[in-house]
N, CA and C atoms as a LAMMPS dump frame, in Angstrom:
ITEM: TIMESTEP
0
ITEM: NUMBER OF ATOMS
579
ITEM: BOX BOUNDS ff ff ff
-5.0000000000000000e+02 5.0000000000000000e+02
-5.0000000000000000e+02 5.0000000000000000e+02
-5.0000000000000000e+02 5.0000000000000000e+02
ITEM: ATOMS id mol type element x y z
1 1 1 N 0.93 -110.85 436.426
2 1 2 C -0.169 -110.723 436.703
3 1 3 C -0.838 -109.352 437.856
4 2 1 N -1.81 -108.747 437.309
5 2 2 C -1.864 -107.377 438.297
6 2 3 C -3.223 -107.746 438.755
7 3 1 N -3.832 -107.045 439.212
8 3 2 C -5.511 -107.56 439.845
9 3 3 C -5.616 -105.936 440.337
10 4 1 N -7.087 -105.993 440.211
11 4 2 C -7.893 -104.55 440.3
12 4 3 C -7.482 -104.125 441.634
13 5 1 N -7.699 -103.02 441.831
14 5 2 C -7.569 -102.51 443.37
15 5 3 C -8.565 -102.728 443.919
16 6 1 N -9.054 -103.639 445.515
17 6 2 C -10.227 -103.58 446.332
18 6 3 C -10.041 -102.505 447.373
19 7 1 N -11.214 -102.755 448.3
20 7 2 C -11.287 -101.167 449.479
21 7 3 C -11.617 -100.431 448.737
22 8 1 N -11.847 -99.242 449.463
23 8 2 C -12.114 -98.15 449.326
24 8 3 C -11.922 -97.381 448.177
25 9 1 N -11.115 -97.716 447.322
26 9 2 C -10.457 -97.075 446.332
27 9 3 C -12.081 -97.59 445.088
28 10 1 N -12.234 -98.656 445.056
29 10 2 C -12.891 -98.967 443.662
30 10 3 C -14.249 -98.047 443.836
31 11 1 N -14.512 -97.587 442.881
32 11 2 C -15.722 -97.045 442.77
33 11 3 C -15.833 -95.772 443.956
34 12 1 N -14.943 -95.287 444.362
35 12 2 C -14.952 -94.07 445.384
36 12 3 C -14.347 -93.029 444.9
37 13 1 N -15.033 -92.027 445.423
38 13 2 C -14.451 -90.412 445.281
39 13 3 C -13.372 -90.073 446.173
40 14 1 N -12.301 -89.051 445.826
41 14 2 C -11.821 -88.892 447.284
42 14 3 C -12.377 -88.553 448.622
43 15 1 N -13.834 -87.843 448.435
44 15 2 C -14.395 -87.481 449.795
45 15 3 C -15.315 -88.835 450.439
46 16 1 N -14.777 -89.962 449.611
47 16 2 C -15.641 -91.067 450.4
48 16 3 C -14.605 -91.872 451.274
49 17 1 N -13.527 -91.165 451.212
50 17 2 C -12.479 -91.948 452.309
51 17 3 C -12.56 -91.313 453.846
52 18 1 N -13.649 -90.536 454.09
53 18 2 C -13.616 -90.082 455.546
54 18 3 C -14.605 -90.653 455.883
55 19 1 N -14.767 -90.98 457.425
56 19 2 C -15.578 -91.872 457.847
57 19 3 C -17.133 -91.279 456.881
58 20 1 N -17.746 -92.118 456.869
59 20 2 C -19.286 -91.957 455.803
60 20 3 C -20.286 -91.564 457.194
61 21 1 N -20.51 -90.655 457.011
62 21 2 C -22.257 -90.287 458.206
63 21 3 C -22.902 -89.168 457.281
64 22 1 N -23.748 -88.84 457.8
65 22 2 C -24.907 -87.452 457.32
66 22 3 C -23.77 -86.449 457.27
67 23 1 N -23.347 -86.056 458.611
68 23 2 C -22.75 -84.937 459.172
69 23 3 C -21.893 -84.749 458.295
70 24 1 N -20.904 -85.906 457.855
71 24 2 C -19.691 -85.392 456.764
72 24 3 C -20.375 -84.987 455.405
73 25 1 N -21.71 -85.484 454.826
74 25 2 C -22.216 -85.408 453.699
75 25 3 C -22.612 -83.826 453.889
76 26 1 N -23.179 -83.391 454.893
77 26 2 C -23.787 -82.122 454.939
78 26 3 C -22.115 -81.254 454.776
79 27 1 N -21.328 -81.691 455.378
80 27 2 C -20.369 -80.426 455.718
81 27 3 C -19.35 -80.331 454.31
82 28 1 N -19.492 -81.833 453.463
83 28 2 C -18.879 -81.746 452.033
84 28 3 C -19.493 -80.783 451.452
85 29 1 N -21.108 -80.672 451.2
86 29 2 C -21.965 -80.093 450.561
87 29 3 C -21.656 -78.467 450.912
88 30 1 N -21.778 -78.5 452.108
89 30 2 C -21.484 -76.986 452.6
90 30 3 C -19.91 -76.548 452.233
91 31 1 N -19.02 -77.267 452.617
92 31 2 C -18.126 -76.82 452.176
93 31 3 C -17.969 -76.488 450.326
94 32 1 N -17.868 -77.644 450.014
95 32 2 C -18.041 -77.042 448.126
96 32 3 C -18.566 -76.081 448.056
97 33 1 N -19.691 -75.689 448.388
98 33 2 C -20.352 -74.309 448.146
99 33 3 C -19.462 -73.227 448.623
100 34 1 N -19.154 -73.286 449.939
101 34 2 C -17.802 -72.351 450.439
102 34 3 C -16.418 -72.099 449.528
103 35 1 N -15.886 -72.862 448.903
104 35 2 C -15.216 -72.799 448.227
105 35 3 C -15.395 -72.577 447.014
106 36 1 N -16.286 -72.901 446.306
107 36 2 C -16.899 -72.109 444.751
108 36 3 C -17.093 -71.19 445.167
109 37 1 N -17.713 -70.53 446.153
110 37 2 C -17.818 -68.829 446.096
111 37 3 C -16.101 -68.135 446.535
112 38 1 N -15.47 -68.654 447.609
113 38 2 C -14.644 -68.033 447.541
114 38 3 C -13.564 -68.256 446.601
115 39 1 N -13.872 -69.232 445.86
116 39 2 C -12.954 -68.808 444.583
117 39 3 C -13.767 -67.928 443.332
118 40 1 N -14.797 -67.648 443.709
119 40 2 C -15.624 -67.07 442.28
120 40 3 C -14.75 -65.434 443.065
121 41 1 N -14.724 -65.138 444.159
122 41 2 C -13.864 -63.874 444.373
123 41 3 C -12.343 -63.597 443.92
124 42 1 N -11.644 -64.399 443.611
125 42 2 C -10.824 -64.45 442.451
126 42 3 C -10.961 -63.811 441.488
127 43 1 N -11.651 -62.286 441.221
128 43 2 C -12.136 -62.296 439.786
129 43 3 C -10.985 -61.408 439.058
130 44 1 N -10.18 -61.414 437.717
131 44 2 C -9.776 -60.862 437.099
132 44 3 C -11.162 -59.774 435.88
133 45 1 N -11.508 -58.942 435.632
134 45 2 C -12.252 -58.403 434.544
135 45 3 C -11.351 -58.748 433.691
136 46 1 N -11.972 -58.787 432.054
137 46 2 C -11.82 -59.709 431.219
138 46 3 C -11.966 -58.161 429.565
139 47 1 N -10.741 -57.518 429.538
140 47 2 C -11.53 -55.838 428.593
141 47 3 C -12.826 -56.535 427.685
142 48 1 N -13.803 -55.904 427.62
143 48 2 C -14.844 -56.497 426.513
144 48 3 C -15.844 -57.555 426.628
145 49 1 N -15.545 -57.953 427.752
146 49 2 C -16.065 -58.961 428.376
147 49 3 C -16.947 -58.783 429.689
148 50 1 N -18.407 -58.918 429.559
149 50 2 C -18.968 -58.98 430.937
150 50 3 C -18.447 -59.986 432.029
151 51 1 N -17.79 -61.017 431.544
152 51 2 C -17.836 -62.391 432.189
153 51 3 C -16.03 -62.37 432.724
154 52 1 N -15.832 -62.279 434
155 52 2 C -14.271 -62.213 434.475
156 52 3 C -13.418 -63.565 434.661
157 53 1 N -12.71 -63.323 434.734
158 53 2 C -11.782 -64.784 434.789
159 53 3 C -11.792 -64.798 436.556
160 54 1 N -12.25 -66.355 436.607
161 54 2 C -12.2 -66.264 438.237
162 54 3 C -11.264 -68.044 438.765
163 55 1 N -11.7 -68.02 439.655
164 55 2 C -11.207 -69.69 440.191
165 55 3 C -12.723 -70.596 440.404
166 56 1 N -13.617 -69.444 439.955
167 56 2 C -15.142 -70.393 440.163
168 56 3 C -15.065 -71.868 439.579
169 57 1 N -14.761 -71.735 438.284
170 57 2 C -14.87 -72.725 437.34
171 57 3 C -14.093 -74.07 438.201
172 58 1 N -12.885 -73.403 437.757
173 58 2 C -11.902 -74.579 438.524
174 58 3 C -12.212 -75.774 439.942
175 59 1 N -13.176 -74.607 441.16
176 59 2 C -13.575 -74.836 442.297
177 59 3 C -14.804 -75.851 441.93
178 60 1 N -15.611 -75.523 440.536
179 60 2 C -17.16 -76.258 440.802
180 60 3 C -16.241 -77.459 440.232
181 61 1 N -15.647 -77.891 439.369
182 61 2 C -15.392 -79.352 438.755
183 61 3 C -13.772 -80.107 439.692
184 62 1 N -13.356 -79.185 441.12
185 62 2 C -12.428 -80.093 441.615
186 62 3 C -13.598 -80.538 442.912
187 63 1 N -14.651 -79.701 442.641
188 63 2 C -15.902 -79.912 444.078
189 63 3 C -16.318 -81.247 443.083
190 64 1 N -16.37 -81.37 441.972
191 64 2 C -17.693 -82.298 441.498
192 64 3 C -16.683 -83.921 441.361
193 65 1 N -15.1 -83.368 441.247
194 65 2 C -14.635 -84.412 441.158
195 65 3 C -13.975 -85.103 442.773
196 66 1 N -14.079 -84.687 443.441
197 66 2 C -13.553 -85.168 444.699
198 66 3 C -14.96 -85.317 445.246
199 67 1 N -16.465 -84.234 445.529
200 67 2 C -17.657 -85.36 446.247
201 67 3 C -18.167 -86.639 445.324
202 68 1 N -17.824 -86.664 444.105
203 68 2 C -18.51 -87.129 443.575
204 68 3 C -20.441 -86.45 442.94
205 69 1 N -21.035 -87.373 442.088
206 69 2 C -21.558 -86.659 441.229
207 69 3 C -23.078 -86.032 441.987
208 70 1 N -23.661 -86.859 443.009
209 70 2 C -24.666 -86.142 444.067
210 70 3 C -24.188 -84.896 445.131
211 71 1 N -22.814 -85.612 445.71
212 71 2 C -22.579 -84.232 446.918
213 71 3 C -22.469 -82.977 445.884
214 72 1 N -21.666 -83.044 444.739
215 72 2 C -21.33 -82.447 444.277
216 72 3 C -22.429 -81.28 443.349
217 73 1 N -23.462 -81.684 443.143
218 73 2 C -24.64 -81.088 442.356
219 73 3 C -25.092 -80.746 443.122
220 74 1 N -25.173 -80.811 444.556
221 74 2 C -25.956 -80.436 445.805
222 74 3 C -24.946 -79.364 446.191
223 75 1 N -23.766 -78.878 446.299
224 75 2 C -22.824 -78.278 446.988
225 75 3 C -22.745 -77.053 445.571
226 76 1 N -23 -77.763 444.294
227 76 2 C -22.842 -76.693 443.446
228 76 3 C -24.923 -75.641 443.364
229 77 1 N -25.374 -76.729 443.539
230 77 2 C -26.885 -76.324 443.712
231 77 3 C -27.179 -75.01 444.767
232 78 1 N -26.359 -75.227 446.083
233 78 2 C -26.433 -74.576 447.586
234 78 3 C -25.837 -72.941 446.519
235 79 1 N -24.901 -72.949 445.996
236 79 2 C -23.756 -72.341 445.574
237 79 3 C -25.097 -71.381 444.836
238 80 1 N -25.89 -71.798 444.02
239 80 2 C -26.46 -71.375 442.619
240 80 3 C -27.626 -70.226 443.747
241 81 1 N -28.053 -71.643 444.482
242 81 2 C -29.593 -70.93 445.065
243 81 3 C -29.386 -69.588 445.771
244 82 1 N -27.79 -69.707 446.851
245 82 2 C -27.643 -68.843 447.792
246 82 3 C -27.692 -67.713 446.683
247 83 1 N -26.754 -67.375 445.941
248 83 2 C -26.173 -66.753 445.376
249 83 3 C -27.009 -65.603 444.211
250 84 1 N -28.532 -66.23 443.884
251 84 2 C -29.778 -66.034 443.719
252 84 3 C -30.53 -65.254 444.735
253 85 1 N -29.865 -65.999 445.429
254 85 2 C -30.989 -65.201 446.471
255 85 3 C -30.686 -63.957 447.212
256 86 1 N -29.339 -63.254 447.333
257 86 2 C -28.676 -62.394 447.519
258 86 3 C -26.951 -62.989 448.516
259 87 1 N -26.944 -63.842 448.464
260 87 2 C -25.27 -63.96 449.453
261 87 3 C -24.282 -63.635 448.198
262 88 1 N -23.317 -62.685 448.851
263 88 2 C -22.785 -62.115 447.426
264 88 3 C -21.322 -62.964 447.568
265 89 1 N -21.529 -64.071 446.984
266 89 2 C -20.368 -64.964 446.318
267 89 3 C -20.257 -65.278 445.214
268 90 1 N -21.194 -65.16 444.069
269 90 2 C -20.914 -64.946 442.69
270 90 3 C -19.653 -63.836 442.125
271 91 1 N -18.903 -64.206 441.134
272 91 2 C -18 -63.208 440.672
273 91 3 C -17.78 -62.661 440.936
274 92 1 N -16.552 -61.619 442.255
275 92 2 C -16.275 -60.401 442.341
276 92 3 C -17.293 -59.84 443.125
277 93 1 N -18.351 -61.06 444.222
278 93 2 C -18.993 -60.202 445.06
279 93 3 C -20.658 -59.855 444.397
280 94 1 N -20.733 -60.736 443.531
281 94 2 C -22.016 -60.625 443.259
282 94 3 C -23.032 -61.414 443.371
283 95 1 N -24.634 -61.101 443.313
284 95 2 C -25.541 -61.719 443.603
285 95 3 C -26.924 -61.636 442.715
286 96 1 N -27.879 -62.295 442.813
287 96 2 C -28.708 -62.321 442.124
288 96 3 C -28.776 -62.652 441.035
289 97 1 N -30.063 -62.725 440.028
290 97 2 C -30.332 -63.235 438.864
291 97 3 C -29.807 -62.472 437.387
292 98 1 N -29.482 -61.184 437.967
293 98 2 C -29.608 -60.607 436.703
294 98 3 C -28.004 -60.675 435.994
295 99 1 N -27.318 -61.256 436.516
296 99 2 C -26.076 -61.409 435.971
297 99 3 C -25.961 -62.169 434.69
298 100 1 N -25.265 -61.241 433.761
299 100 2 C -25.389 -62.121 431.906
300 100 3 C -24.623 -63.468 432.253
301 101 1 N -24.022 -63.478 433.038
302 101 2 C -22.32 -64.87 433.588
303 101 3 C -23.603 -65.779 434.372
304 102 1 N -24.675 -65.681 434.751
305 102 2 C -25.7 -66.874 435.636
306 102 3 C -25.381 -67.699 434.556
307 103 1 N -25.657 -68.158 433.287
308 103 2 C -25.518 -69.254 432.916
309 103 3 C -24.763 -70.145 433.197
310 104 1 N -23.18 -69.608 433.106
311 104 2 C -22.165 -69.923 433.634
312 104 3 C -22.244 -71.04 435.017
313 105 1 N -22.963 -70.725 435.591
314 105 2 C -23.434 -71.084 437.445
315 105 3 C -23.696 -72.395 436.983
316 106 1 N -24.747 -72.29 435.641
317 106 2 C -26.227 -73.373 435.547
318 106 3 C -25.282 -74.504 434.642
319 107 1 N -23.854 -73.776 434.175
320 107 2 C -23.534 -75.166 433.24
321 107 3 C -22.334 -75.878 434.761
322 108 1 N -21.926 -74.947 435.334
323 108 2 C -21.055 -76.268 436.656
324 108 3 C -22.011 -76.704 437.716
325 109 1 N -23.39 -76.713 437.293
326 109 2 C -24.437 -77.68 438.137
327 109 3 C -24.272 -79.177 437.207
328 110 1 N -24.475 -78.582 436.221
329 110 2 C -24.465 -80.058 435.439
330 110 3 C -22.747 -80.432 435.322
331 111 1 N -21.857 -79.731 435.376
332 111 2 C -20.911 -80.227 435.028
333 111 3 C -20.16 -80.983 436.221
334 112 1 N -20.599 -80.5 437.274
335 112 2 C -20.497 -80.969 438.424
336 112 3 C -20.695 -82.449 438.447
337 113 1 N -21.537 -82.466 437.998
338 113 2 C -22.596 -84.077 438.261
339 113 3 C -21.872 -84.77 437.143
340 114 1 N -21.415 -84.459 436.136
341 114 2 C -20.737 -85.211 434.736
342 114 3 C -19.445 -85.459 435.736
343 115 1 N -18.628 -84.508 435.937
344 115 2 C -17.261 -84.989 436.176
345 115 3 C -17.482 -85.975 437.515
346 116 1 N -18.331 -85.947 438.338
347 116 2 C -18.255 -86.48 439.48
348 116 3 C -18.524 -88.061 439.317
349 117 1 N -19.596 -88.012 438.297
350 117 2 C -19.994 -89.366 437.802
351 117 3 C -18.568 -90.216 437.268
352 118 1 N -18.303 -89.519 435.955
353 118 2 C -16.68 -89.816 435.766
354 118 3 C -16.019 -89.983 436.854
355 119 1 N -15.226 -89.477 437.963
356 119 2 C -14.405 -89.404 438.616
357 119 3 C -14.841 -90.911 439.356
358 120 1 N -16.052 -91.442 439.963
359 120 2 C -16.49 -92.654 440.497
360 120 3 C -16.182 -93.76 439.694
361 121 1 N -15.37 -93.36 438.191
362 121 2 C -15.885 -94.622 437.539
363 121 3 C -13.832 -94.395 437.197
364 122 1 N -13.272 -93.613 438.116
365 122 2 C -11.639 -93.747 437.883
366 122 3 C -11.58 -92.208 436.884
367 123 1 N -12.347 -91.944 436.639
368 123 2 C -11.407 -90.712 435.406
369 123 3 C -10.707 -89.641 436.112
370 124 1 N -10.643 -89.754 437.323
371 124 2 C -9.556 -88.925 438.223
372 124 3 C -8.139 -89.126 438.561
373 125 1 N -8.15 -90.616 438.463
374 125 2 C -6.314 -91.336 438.965
375 125 3 C -5.38 -90.889 437.799
376 126 1 N -5.856 -90.816 437.137
377 126 2 C -4.46 -90.366 436.122
378 126 3 C -4.676 -89.339 435.526
379 127 1 N -3.232 -88.567 434.945
380 127 2 C -3.216 -87.638 434.226
381 127 3 C -3.955 -87.22 432.861
382 128 1 N -3.846 -88.263 432.02
383 128 2 C -4.627 -88.199 430.739
384 128 3 C -6.494 -88.128 430.74
385 129 1 N -6.581 -89.041 431.566
386 129 2 C -8.292 -89.533 431.794
387 129 3 C -8.065 -87.958 432.999
388 130 1 N -7.853 -87.679 433.976
389 130 2 C -8.195 -86.615 434.221
390 130 3 C -8.001 -84.944 433.495
391 131 1 N -7.311 -84.842 432.465
392 131 2 C -7.264 -83.89 431.427
393 131 3 C -8.691 -83.909 431.028
394 132 1 N -9.052 -85.418 430.238
395 132 2 C -10.347 -85.323 429.41
396 132 3 C -11.488 -85.119 430.297
397 133 1 N -11.359 -85.408 431.603
398 133 2 C -12.754 -85.14 432.652
399 133 3 C -12.86 -83.483 433.043
400 134 1 N -11.459 -82.585 432.975
401 134 2 C -11.599 -81.454 433.401
402 134 3 C -11.999 -80.776 431.743
403 135 1 N -11.998 -80.963 430.332
404 135 2 C -11.785 -80.385 429.265
405 135 3 C -13.389 -80.891 428.984
406 136 1 N -14.018 -81.743 429.418
407 136 2 C -15.248 -82.132 429.048
408 136 3 C -16.07 -80.92 429.846
409 137 1 N -15.946 -80.988 431.636
410 137 2 C -16.589 -80.127 432.509
411 137 3 C -16.837 -78.945 432.006
412 138 1 N -15.327 -78.287 431.589
413 138 2 C -15.209 -76.956 430.788
414 138 3 C -16.234 -76.998 430.03
415 139 1 N -16.249 -77.682 428.656
416 139 2 C -17.26 -77.882 427.304
417 139 3 C -18.35 -77.719 427.987
418 140 1 N -18.785 -78.48 429.189
419 140 2 C -20.514 -78.424 429.484
420 140 3 C -20.901 -77.326 430.108
421 141 1 N -19.376 -76.7 430.535
422 141 2 C -20.249 -75.123 431.333
423 141 3 C -20.177 -73.947 430.493
424 142 1 N -19.192 -73.929 429.1
425 142 2 C -19.635 -73.274 427.644
426 142 3 C -20.517 -73.561 427.269
427 143 1 N -20.961 -74.676 427.03
428 143 2 C -21.765 -74.96 426.323
429 143 3 C -23.82 -74.268 426.67
430 144 1 N -23.463 -74.177 428.284
431 144 2 C -24.916 -73.6 428.842
432 144 3 C -24.764 -72.061 429.151
433 145 1 N -23.385 -71.255 429.266
434 145 2 C -23.17 -70.456 429.706
435 145 3 C -22.889 -69.431 428.363
436 146 1 N -22.022 -69.953 427.486
437 146 2 C -21.916 -69.058 426.569
438 146 3 C -23.695 -68.414 425.333
439 147 1 N -24.089 -69.376 425.428
440 147 2 C -25.586 -69.271 425.032
441 147 3 C -26.737 -68.216 426.33
442 148 1 N -26.484 -68.586 427.443
443 148 2 C -26.759 -67.879 428.116
444 148 3 C -26.624 -66.376 427.803
445 149 1 N -25.003 -66.298 427.729
446 149 2 C -24.901 -64.897 427.508
447 149 3 C -25.101 -64.445 426.912
448 150 1 N -25.306 -65.581 425.806
449 150 2 C -25.799 -64.138 423.937
450 150 3 C -27.115 -63.907 424.541
451 151 1 N -28.537 -64.857 424.95
452 151 2 C -29.457 -64.324 425.279
453 151 3 C -29.657 -63.031 426.298
454 152 1 N -28.635 -63.397 427.182
455 152 2 C -29.364 -62.085 428.746
456 152 3 C -28.442 -60.897 427.86
457 153 1 N -27.554 -60.758 427.214
458 153 2 C -27.273 -59.293 426.618
459 153 3 C -27.61 -59.087 425.127
460 154 1 N -28.054 -59.898 424.457
461 154 2 C -28.328 -59.685 422.89
462 154 3 C -27.298 -59.951 422.019
463 155 1 N -26.156 -60.095 422.012
464 155 2 C -25.369 -60.497 421.265
465 155 3 C -25.776 -61.669 420.382
466 156 1 N -24.633 -61.9 419.463
467 156 2 C -24.904 -62.664 418.486
468 156 3 C -24 -63.424 418.956
469 157 1 N -23.919 -65.144 418.423
470 157 2 C -23.549 -65.937 418.586
471 157 3 C -21.645 -65.577 418.662
472 158 1 N -21.708 -65.455 417.677
473 158 2 C -19.927 -65.029 417.379
474 158 3 C -19.802 -64.055 418.7
475 159 1 N -20.309 -63.023 418.892
476 159 2 C -19.947 -62.049 420.137
477 159 3 C -19.534 -63.009 420.961
478 160 1 N -21.047 -63.555 421.456
479 160 2 C -21.018 -64.052 422.777
480 160 3 C -19.793 -65.273 422.923
481 161 1 N -18.549 -65.834 421.827
482 161 2 C -18.107 -66.832 421.768
483 161 3 C -16.876 -66.055 421.993
484 162 1 N -16.967 -65.034 421.573
485 162 2 C -15.642 -64.235 421.081
486 162 3 C -15.938 -63.163 422.754
487 163 1 N -16.705 -63.066 423.687
488 163 2 C -16.677 -62.722 424.52
489 163 3 C -16.8 -63.629 425.678
490 164 1 N -17.086 -64.38 425.992
491 164 2 C -17.758 -65.844 426.819
492 164 3 C -16.792 -66.839 426.861
493 165 1 N -16.078 -66.883 425.822
494 165 2 C -14.943 -68.361 425.771
495 165 3 C -13.592 -67.916 425.123
496 166 1 N -13.693 -67.157 424.329
497 166 2 C -12.48 -66.842 423.617
498 166 3 C -11.609 -66.732 424.239
499 167 1 N -11.401 -66.077 425.006
500 167 2 C -10.522 -65.267 426.237
501 167 3 C -10.177 -66.195 427.374
502 168 1 N -10.868 -67.28 427.912
503 168 2 C -10.905 -67.734 429.066
504 168 3 C -10.317 -69.388 428.25
505 169 1 N -9.508 -69.551 427.473
506 169 2 C -9.354 -70.731 426.951
507 169 3 C -7.972 -71.132 427.577
508 170 1 N -7.623 -70.065 427.774
509 170 2 C -5.715 -70.438 427.723
510 170 3 C -5.494 -70.448 429.682
511 171 1 N -6.409 -69.926 430.499
512 171 2 C -6.938 -70.203 431.346
513 171 3 C -7.122 -71.553 432.075
514 172 1 N -8.238 -72.045 431.254
515 172 2 C -8.866 -73.112 431.491
516 172 3 C -7.928 -74.153 431.425
517 173 1 N -7.035 -74.048 429.942
518 173 2 C -5.732 -74.771 429.988
519 173 3 C -4.733 -75.436 431.123
520 174 1 N -4.978 -74.127 432.058
521 174 2 C -3.979 -73.919 433.195
522 174 3 C -4.797 -75.027 434.583
523 175 1 N -5.693 -74.444 434.095
524 175 2 C -6.827 -74.931 435.384
525 175 3 C -6.806 -76.755 435.089
526 176 1 N -6.697 -77.098 433.981
527 176 2 C -7.261 -78.4 434.102
528 176 3 C -5.104 -78.992 434.019
529 177 1 N -4.34 -78.216 433.978
530 177 2 C -3.246 -78.803 433.954
531 177 3 C -3.336 -79.313 435.579
532 178 1 N -3.265 -77.766 436.209
533 178 2 C -4.042 -77.991 437.705
534 178 3 C -4.249 -79.122 438.05
535 179 1 N -5.477 -79.236 437.657
536 179 2 C -6.272 -80.379 438.154
537 179 3 C -5.337 -81.45 438.02
538 180 1 N -4.799 -81.618 436.921
539 180 2 C -3.974 -83.069 436.502
540 180 3 C -3.041 -83.354 437.272
541 181 1 N -2.342 -82.563 437.926
542 181 2 C -1.698 -82.535 438.843
543 181 3 C -2.046 -82.794 440.244
544 182 1 N -3.019 -82.558 440.696
545 182 2 C -3.785 -82.256 441.944
546 182 3 C -4.359 -83.777 442.137
547 183 1 N -5.104 -84.159 441.186
548 183 2 C -6.266 -85.634 441.5
549 183 3 C -5.432 -86.528 441.257
550 184 1 N -4.6 -86.715 440.882
551 184 2 C -3.536 -88.268 440.558
552 184 3 C -2.816 -88.157 441.643
553 185 1 N -2.073 -87.279 441.947
554 185 2 C -1.256 -87.08 442.972
555 185 3 C -2.023 -87.291 444.151
556 186 1 N -3.198 -86.919 444.498
557 186 2 C -4.121 -87.339 445.907
558 186 3 C -4.307 -88.818 445.919
559 187 1 N -4.453 -89.223 444.559
560 187 2 C -4.984 -90.751 445.064
561 187 3 C -3.382 -91.585 445.067
562 188 1 N -2.604 -90.688 444.688
563 188 2 C -1.212 -91.927 444.939
564 188 3 C -0.918 -91.826 446.277
565 189 1 N -0.929 -90.398 446.507
566 189 2 C -1.016 -90.918 448.144
567 189 3 C -1.617 -91.135 449.194
568 190 1 N -3.011 -91.522 448.639
569 190 2 C -3.885 -92.456 449.616
570 190 3 C -3.632 -93.727 449.282
571 191 1 N -3.063 -94.35 448.256
572 191 2 C -2.65 -95.673 447.557
573 191 3 C -1.547 -95.78 448.463
574 192 1 N -0.602 -94.987 449.523
575 192 2 C 0.655 -95.375 450.129
576 192 3 C 0.452 -95.937 451.248
577 193 1 N -0.832 -94.678 452.372
578 193 2 C -1.171 -95.616 453.27
579 193 3 C -1.321 -96.616 453.703
């Protein structure tokens, strides 16, 4: 007969394993925003699309799952607000509010919250649950980003899907696979302590 694991793992996200304090939470929020900004600089243009392939979405989902819904949302809100205010840390060093890819940033806010809430319920502890969590997070980002892209550029829905979704599916599958390896492995390492 097995019993549920008690202690810090039950209902916790990885960041909760650090000693609790306001300083920790502020550092985690700042660090999550900075990680997302740095990952956005890993940017590769996609021919025919105003949206590049970046590490930004992976970082946003990783921030959400490791920090939890509240701190993940705050990290991505800080990232979005600072970038819109002029900090050049959107994809490829961009900033401001005129980018047609800004909708993806807004989608990351919601996605970080959702995957963070799911991680608190154990969705980052196994390969299959992590895969589902990452796929849901990506779907949320696209559900906001693609319509925003269409509105910002005047593209039709079909053109926005072709430019803002289709070219990114293989990369997103690779990002999900990376998360499927990282997050459950981190929990296994924690359990061995």
